[in-house]
N, C-alpha and C positions, 0 to 999 in steps of 0.2 A: 643551472645545469639540467640536462635532460635525464629522465629516469633511466633510460637504457645505458647510461654511462656507469650505473651502479651494479653491484653484484650482491647476492645474499651474504649478509654478514658485515657489509660496509656500514660505516657511520656517516651520517650527514646531520643537518639541522633543519628544523621546521622554519617557517617564515618568522616565528616568534623566538627563534634562537635555541629551542630545546633540542639537545642531542638525541638522536634516534638511530636504531640499528635496523637495517633493511632485512625483511623476511621473505619478500617475493618481488620479482621484477618482471614487467612486461614491456612491450614496445613503447608505450606512452604512459605507463603508470608504474607505481611501486608501492608496496606496503611496508610499514615500519612499526616497531614498538619502542617504547621508552621505559625507563626504570619506573616501576610501580604500575605500569599499564600493559603488561605483557600479553594479556588475554584479548584485548580489543585493538586491532591494528589501525594505524593512522594511514590514510591514503594520500599519496602524492600523485600529481598528474603533470603533464607538460604544459598545460594551459593556465590553470588557476592556482594550483598549490605545488609549485616546483620545489624540489629538495635543494637545500643550500649547502655548499661545501664547508668543511671545518678546516681552517688553515693549520698547518703544522707549526708547532713552536718547540723550542728547546725543552720547555717544561713537559709537554706531551711526550717527547722522545725519552726524557729521563724517567718519566712515570712508567714507561714501557721497557726499561732496562738498558737504554743506551747510556754509555758512559762517555764523558768528555775526554778527548785526547788533546792535551795541551802540552806544548813543548816550550821550554825556555832557552833562549839564546842570549846569554849574558843577562842584561836587564830587560830584554824584550820578550814578551810572551806571545806566542802564535797559537791561535785557536784553529784547529784543523777540523772542526765539526764534531759530531757525536758518532761514536763507534759502538757497535753491538757485536758480540761474538757468540756464536752458537755452533757447537760441534765443528769447529774449524772454518765456519762461514762467517764473514764479516760484512756488516752493513754500515755505510757512512752517508750521512745527509749533509750536503754542502749548502749552507744557507746563502752563499753568494750566487751560485749558479742554479739553486733550487733543483738539484739533482740528487737522486739516491744512487749510490754506488753499492754494488753487491759483489763481493769476491768469494767465490766458491772454493772450498778446499785449499785455502791459502796456507802455505807452509813457511813459517818464518825461519825455520832452521836452514833450509837450503834455498830460500827466496823463490820458491816455485809458486806460480799462480796458474791454477788449472782452468779457471773460467772467470769471466767478469761480465757483469751486466750494468749498464748505466742508463737510468731512466729519468726523464724529467718528472718531478713531483712537487706539488705545492700544497696538496690537500691530503687529509687523513685517508679518504677512500682510495686515493691513488697509491699511497704507501701500502695499504692493505692489499691491494691487487698485485703489487709487485712482490710482496711477501708470499702470497699464494703461488705466484708464478715460480718463486724460488723454492717451493715445497714447504714453506713455513706457515701452513694453513692455520694451525692452532694459535700461533702467535698473532696472525692477522685477525682471526675471528674473535680473539679475546683482547683486542686492543683496548687500553684503558683511556677513557675520555675524561 
């Protein structure tokens, strides 16, 4: 992936698989730190040392507060993905379509949906960017890897 696809706070991996958090982004470079090496940044570039994306998994989502929404119909169990709720806002990741659904100010009492965003996401940095777009910057920047 290209460096300019990242934002400050996004997580990616080095070519060796080490998870890192971006601290600075330019047109064709990015700097990142990793746990235990916060003082000396790692440099990515678009030619020799490209950042690698981290694929989203259910384990990552659950580590970040998403809860499973599972319904049973008789003996059949249907997995509807993982749901996260924060102040009336809901997030759902659909593993089949690799999309993140965000429902803003969803009111279950009167079935009112004030706004919805559907974004294609497959990687952690993408979900972080969507969370920032939704005004959940703290959750995005403190994503647990």
